[in-house]
C-alpha positions as CSV (number, residue, x, y, z in Angstrom):
1,M,129.8,105.3,95.8
2,G,129.1,103.6,99.2
3,E,126.6,101.2,100.4
4,F,123.2,101.0,98.6
5,L,119.8,100.8,100.3
6,K,119.9,100.4,103.9
7,V,116.6,100.3,105.9
8,R,116.6,100.7,109.7
9,L,113.5,100.6,112.0
10,L,114.2,103.5,114.3
11,A,111.2,103.4,116.6
12,Y,107.7,101.8,116.9
13,T,104.7,101.9,119.2
14,P,105.5,99.7,122.2
15,D,103.3,96.6,122.5
16,A,101.6,97.7,119.1
17,E,99.8,94.6,118.7
18,T,98.3,94.5,122.3
19,L,97.3,98.2,121.9
20,C,95.5,97.7,118.6
21,A,93.8,94.5,119.9
22,A,92.5,96.3,123.0
23,A,91.5,99.3,121.0
24,G,89.4,97.1,118.6
25,H,87.8,95.0,121.5
26,S,86.9,98.1,123.4
27,C,84.4,98.9,120.3
28,Y,82.2,96.0,121.5
29,S,82.8,96.0,125.1
30,S,81.5,97.9,128.2
31,K,85.2,97.9,129.4
32,S,87.6,100.6,128.5
33,A,90.6,99.9,126.3
34,G,92.8,100.6,129.3
35,D,91.1,97.8,131.3
36,I,91.3,95.4,128.4
37,L,95.0,96.2,127.7
38,D,95.9,95.1,131.3
39,K,94.3,91.7,131.1
40,I,94.5,90.5,127.4
41,S,96.6,87.5,126.8
42,K,98.9,86.9,123.7
43,E,96.5,84.3,122.4
44,E,93.5,86.7,122.8
45,C,95.5,89.4,121.1
46,K,96.3,87.2,118.1
47,E,92.6,86.1,117.8
48,K,91.2,89.5,118.0
49,L,93.6,91.0,115.5
50,E,93.0,88.2,113.0
51,K,89.2,88.8,113.3
52,I,89.4,92.7,113.2
53,I,92.0,92.6,110.1
54,G,89.9,89.8,108.5
55,L,86.8,91.9,108.6
56,G,88.6,94.9,107.1
57,H,88.3,97.1,110.2
58,L,91.7,98.5,109.5
59,S,91.1,101.8,111.4
60,V,92.1,100.0,114.6
61,I,95.7,99.4,113.6
62,E,96.2,103.1,112.9
63,H,97.0,103.3,116.6
64,A,100.4,101.7,115.9
65,S,103.1,103.6,114.1
66,F,106.6,102.8,112.8
67,T,109.5,105.0,111.9
68,F,112.2,104.0,109.3
69,S,115.5,105.4,108.2
70,L,116.1,104.7,104.5
71,E,119.7,105.4,103.7
72,G,121.7,105.5,100.5
73,V,118.6,105.5,98.3
74,S,118.0,107.5,95.1
75,R,115.7,110.5,94.7
76,V,113.7,108.4,92.4
77,L,112.6,106.3,95.3
78,T,111.9,109.2,97.6
79,H,109.8,110.7,94.7
80,Q,107.7,107.6,94.9
81,L,107.6,107.5,98.7
82,V,106.3,110.9,99.3
83,R,103.4,110.1,97.2
84,H,102.0,108.2,100.2
85,R,100.2,111.2,101.8
86,I,99.3,109.7,105.2
87,A,102.9,109.7,106.5
88,S,105.6,112.0,107.9
89,F,109.0,112.6,106.1
90,S,112.2,114.2,106.9
91,Q,114.6,114.0,104.0
92,Q,118.3,115.1,103.7
93,S,118.3,118.6,102.1
94,Q,120.2,119.4,99.0
95,R,119.9,123.1,100.0
96,Y,121.9,122.8,103.0
97,V,124.1,119.8,102.4
98,V,126.8,120.3,99.8
99,L,127.3,117.1,97.9
100,E,131.0,117.5,96.8
101,K,131.7,114.0,95.9
102,P,129.7,112.0,93.2
103,D,127.3,109.6,95.2
104,Y,124.5,108.1,93.1
105,V,122.7,104.8,92.5
106,V,123.5,102.7,89.4
107,P,120.6,100.4,88.2
108,D,121.5,96.8,87.7
109,K,120.4,96.8,84.1
110,I,123.0,99.6,83.5
111,K,125.6,97.9,85.4
112,S,125.2,94.7,83.4
113,N,125.9,96.5,80.1
114,E,129.5,97.8,79.9
115,E,128.9,100.4,77.2
116,C,125.7,101.7,79.1
117,E,127.6,101.8,82.4
118,K,130.4,103.7,80.9
119,I,128.0,106.4,79.6
120,Y,126.1,106.7,82.7
121,K,129.2,107.0,85.0
122,K,130.8,109.6,82.6
123,T,127.6,111.7,82.5
124,M,127.6,111.6,86.4
125,E,131.2,112.7,86.6
126,N,130.4,115.6,84.2
127,I,127.4,116.6,86.3
128,W,129.3,116.8,89.5
129,K,132.1,118.6,87.9
130,A,129.7,121.3,86.8
131,Y,128.0,121.3,90.2
132,N,131.3,121.8,92.0
133,K,132.3,124.4,89.5
134,L,129.2,126.4,90.2
135,I,129.9,126.1,94.0
136,S,133.4,127.3,93.5
137,L,132.0,130.3,91.5
138,G,130.0,131.4,94.5
139,I,126.8,129.8,93.4
140,N,125.0,128.4,96.6
141,A,123.9,124.8,96.9
142,E,120.3,125.9,96.9
143,D,120.7,126.8,93.2
144,A,123.6,124.4,92.1
145,R,121.5,121.5,93.1
146,Y,119.2,122.0,90.0
147,L,122.0,120.1,88.1
148,L,121.9,117.0,90.3
149,P,120.1,114.0,88.8
150,N,117.3,111.8,90.2
151,A,120.1,109.1,90.9
152,T,121.6,111.2,93.6
153,K,121.7,109.3,96.8
154,T,119.8,110.6,99.8
155,N,118.6,109.8,103.2
156,I,115.0,109.9,104.5
157,V,113.1,109.2,107.7
158,V,109.5,108.1,107.2
159,T,106.9,107.4,109.7
160,M,103.7,105.6,108.9
161,N,100.8,104.0,110.9
162,A,100.2,100.3,110.4
163,R,97.2,100.9,108.1
164,E,99.1,103.1,105.7
165,L,102.0,100.7,105.8
166,M,99.5,97.9,104.8
167,H,98.5,100.0,101.7
168,F,102.1,100.8,101.1
169,F,103.2,97.1,101.0
170,R,100.3,96.3,98.9
171,L,101.4,98.7,96.1
172,R,105.1,98.6,96.5
173,T,106.1,94.9,97.0
174,C,104.2,94.0,93.8
175,N,106.5,92.7,91.1
176,R,105.3,95.7,88.9
177,A,106.5,98.3,91.4
178,Q,109.6,100.4,90.7
179,W,112.5,98.0,91.6
180,E,114.4,100.2,94.1
181,T,111.0,101.1,95.9
182,R,110.2,97.3,95.9
183,E,113.4,96.4,97.5
184,A,113.0,99.1,100.3
185,A,109.3,98.0,100.8
186,N,110.5,94.3,101.3
187,L,113.1,95.3,103.8
188,M,110.5,97.4,105.6
189,L,107.9,94.6,105.6
190,K,110.6,92.2,107.1
191,E,111.2,94.6,109.9
192,V,107.6,95.1,110.8
193,K,106.7,91.5,110.7
194,R,109.5,90.7,113.3
195,I,107.8,93.3,115.6
196,A,104.0,92.7,114.7
197,P,103.5,89.5,113.0
198,N,99.9,89.3,113.5
199,I,99.2,92.7,112.1
200,F,101.4,92.1,109.1
201,G,101.1,88.4,108.7
202,K,99.3,88.8,105.4
203,A,100.8,92.1,104.4
204,G,102.4,92.1,100.8
205,P,101.3,92.2,97.2
206,P,97.6,91.5,96.5
207,C,98.4,88.3,94.8
208,E,99.6,86.8,98.1
209,V,95.9,86.7,99.2
210,G,93.9,86.8,96.1
211,P,93.9,87.7,92.4
212,C,96.1,90.4,91.0
213,P,94.3,93.8,90.2
214,E,96.9,94.6,87.4
215,G,94.7,92.8,84.8
216,K,96.6,92.3,81.5
217,K,99.7,93.9,83.1
218,S,99.9,91.1,85.8
219,C,103.1,89.3,86.1
220,G,101.2,86.0,86.3
221,R,102.2,85.2,89.9
222,D,98.4,84.8,90.9
223,K,97.7,82.3,88.2
224,G,94.9,80.0,89.2
225,K,93.6,82.2,92.1
226,K,89.9,83.0,92.2
227,I,88.0,86.2,93.5
């Protein structure tokens, strides 16, 4: 069934942190962001970003964007992903791409149970047999795809600005997030921290910086933290 869940950072705003710091500082300066950008040091950049982000002025980091390729993920994940509306998406089409061979994600909990895995895989085999039969009978992929399950693997390109990514990481790296989406979010977070550590230094689940908002449904990781 191939490799599962690969995340690649395809592109990002050059000098993202310097740009955001200069944009933020220009709001309180007689100088333009262009003049500030030419002269700001790494130390000043870090200091200004920490202050701006700490104050919650997150509109400043919207000037930086990041584009990812998520490969070999399920349609369960992409259905979760596209709920984040301040983003751009380009997904592999089941209308134009004929999926002749079974290619799907098997959750670990199903893999760990021999009987459940057998039922799961047998069902997938039957679905793909029916799908290919419809194709052979002249049904186009656009209609035959109605048979395909949420587990079907797909590829998707997503672009978000840094502010939306902060929101995405807050929700999707939480232990209560759907497991596949959480794994993708953690891999994405690892990539952006490498590029913009001052912007994303405190990105992650809310329990990393304070109390959990999940109430009685909390996993307990924030135990002892106060508001």
